[in-house]
C-alpha positions as CSV (number, residue, x, y, z in Angstrom):
1,M,-40.0,-83.3,-1.5
2,R,-41.4,-81.4,-4.5
3,R,-44.5,-79.5,-5.2
4,E,-46.6,-80.8,-8.0
5,L,-48.9,-79.2,-10.4
6,I,-50.4,-82.8,-10.9
7,V,-53.4,-81.8,-8.8
8,I,-54.7,-79.8,-11.8
9,A,-55.1,-83.0,-13.6
10,G,-56.8,-84.5,-10.5
11,L,-59.3,-81.6,-10.4
12,A,-60.2,-81.9,-14.1
13,A,-60.8,-85.6,-13.6
14,G,-63.3,-84.9,-11.1
15,L,-61.7,-84.0,-7.8
16,S,-63.5,-80.7,-7.4
17,A,-65.4,-79.4,-4.6
18,A,-68.6,-80.8,-6.0
19,A,-67.0,-84.3,-6.3
20,W,-66.7,-84.5,-2.5
21,G,-70.4,-84.4,-2.2
22,A,-72.3,-81.4,-0.8
23,A,-73.2,-83.2,2.5
24,E,-69.5,-84.1,3.2
25,V,-68.1,-81.6,5.7
26,A,-64.4,-81.2,6.3
27,P,-63.4,-81.0,9.9
28,A,-63.8,-77.4,11.4
29,G,-60.9,-75.3,9.9
30,G,-59.9,-78.5,8.0
31,L,-58.7,-79.1,4.5
32,R,-59.9,-82.0,2.4
33,L,-56.7,-84.2,2.1
34,F,-56.2,-86.5,-0.7
35,T,-53.5,-88.7,-2.3
36,I,-52.9,-89.0,-6.1
37,A,-52.3,-92.6,-7.6
38,K,-49.9,-93.1,-10.5
39,D,-53.0,-93.2,-12.8
40,Q,-53.8,-89.6,-11.7
41,S,-56.9,-90.7,-9.8
42,A,-57.4,-88.8,-6.4
43,Q,-58.5,-90.6,-3.2
44,P,-59.7,-88.9,-0.1
45,L,-57.4,-89.1,2.8
46,A,-58.8,-89.0,6.3
47,P,-57.4,-86.4,8.6
48,G,-54.5,-88.0,10.5
49,G,-54.3,-90.8,7.9
50,T,-51.1,-92.4,6.6
51,V,-49.5,-91.8,3.3
52,P,-46.7,-94.3,2.1
53,N,-43.2,-92.8,2.2
54,A,-42.4,-93.9,-1.3
55,A,-40.8,-91.8,-3.9
56,G,-43.5,-90.6,-6.3
57,T,-46.4,-90.9,-4.0
58,C,-48.4,-87.6,-4.1
59,Y,-50.6,-86.0,-1.6
60,G,-52.4,-82.7,-1.4
61,W,-55.4,-80.6,-0.1
62,L,-58.5,-78.9,-1.5
63,L,-60.2,-76.1,0.3
64,R,-63.7,-74.7,-0.6
65,I,-63.8,-71.0,-0.8
66,A,-66.6,-68.6,-1.5
67,P,-66.4,-67.4,-5.1
68,A,-65.5,-63.7,-5.4
69,A,-64.7,-61.2,-8.1
70,G,-60.9,-60.8,-8.7
71,E,-57.8,-62.8,-7.7
72,R,-57.2,-63.7,-4.1
73,Q,-53.9,-64.5,-2.4
74,F,-53.5,-67.4,-0.1
75,E,-50.5,-68.9,1.7
76,E,-49.7,-72.5,2.2
77,R,-47.2,-73.7,4.9
78,L,-46.2,-77.3,4.8
79,I,-44.6,-78.2,8.0
80,L,-42.5,-81.4,8.2
81,P,-41.3,-83.4,11.3
82,A,-37.7,-83.0,10.3
83,A,-35.7,-81.3,7.5
84,A,-36.3,-82.6,3.9
85,S,-33.2,-83.6,2.1
86,H,-34.5,-81.9,-1.1
87,W,-37.4,-79.5,-1.7
88,G,-37.3,-79.0,-5.4
89,E,-37.2,-75.8,-7.3
90,D,-40.7,-74.7,-7.5
91,G,-40.6,-71.2,-6.0
92,S,-41.6,-72.1,-2.5
93,K,-39.6,-70.5,0.3
94,V,-38.0,-73.0,2.5
95,A,-37.1,-72.1,6.2
96,A,-33.5,-72.1,7.3
97,D,-34.1,-75.3,9.4
98,G,-35.5,-77.2,6.2
99,R,-38.8,-78.2,7.9
100,T,-41.2,-75.7,6.5
101,A,-42.0,-74.6,2.9
102,T,-44.2,-71.5,2.2
103,T,-46.1,-71.4,-1.1
104,R,-48.2,-68.5,-2.6
105,I,-51.5,-69.7,-3.9
106,V,-53.6,-67.5,-6.1
107,A,-57.3,-68.1,-6.4
108,K,-58.7,-67.0,-9.7
109,S,-61.8,-64.8,-10.0
110,K,-65.1,-66.7,-9.0
111,A,-63.0,-69.8,-7.9
112,A,-64.9,-72.1,-5.6
113,A,-61.9,-74.0,-4.3
114,I,-58.1,-73.9,-4.0
115,D,-55.8,-76.7,-3.9
116,N,-52.0,-77.8,-3.9
117,A,-50.2,-81.1,-4.0
118,W,-46.7,-82.4,-3.2
119,C,-44.9,-85.7,-4.1
120,V,-42.7,-87.8,-1.8
121,A,-38.9,-87.6,-2.8
122,E,-36.2,-90.0,-1.7
123,G,-35.1,-89.2,1.8
124,D,-38.3,-87.4,3.0
125,P,-38.6,-87.9,6.7
126,D,-41.4,-90.2,8.3
127,G,-43.8,-88.5,10.8
128,R,-46.5,-85.9,11.0
129,Y,-46.9,-83.6,8.0
130,E,-49.1,-80.5,8.5
131,F,-50.6,-78.1,5.9
132,V,-51.7,-74.6,7.1
133,V,-53.5,-72.4,4.7
134,S,-53.9,-68.6,5.5
135,Q,-55.4,-65.6,3.8
136,G,-54.3,-62.1,4.9
137,G,-52.5,-63.7,8.1
138,K,-55.7,-65.6,9.2
139,V,-55.7,-69.3,9.1
140,V,-58.5,-70.5,6.8
141,G,-57.7,-74.2,6.8
142,R,-55.4,-76.9,8.3
143,G,-55.0,-80.5,7.9
144,A,-52.4,-83.2,9.0
145,F,-51.3,-86.7,8.1
146,F,-48.6,-89.1,8.6
147,L,-45.9,-90.2,6.1
148,K,-44.6,-93.6,7.0
149,H,-42.3,-96.2,5.3
150,A,-44.0,-99.6,4.9
151,G,-43.1,-102.3,7.5
């Protein structure tokens, strides 16, 4: 498991809040989930969808936020069904049980969306993965999907 800044390239290539279409609405309290292909193209992932458990496969979320002056702090928790064998060295705090990583997300002034992405590493467990995004202790978005080996 490793957190990726690859999503920045995805946003620059068109995976922005506007690219999802003004009429498309995320589930209540939901994040817009996506996968990122090797060519850096992002594809929407339906809530509860499946992501292949193959090293290098990347997935993430995007959350629309109201633009505001000044930076704002958010917290992402990624909750796994079992401990990951490796979390990487990205500055996220990993719980003692190895199942949850907490990452600080900073929204720049006037940002209309925040996002984050992770990539599958060898040994990541199959099962339900959940993102929970909070601001000031209040949950502002959540979304879940399943990571599954082929076959």
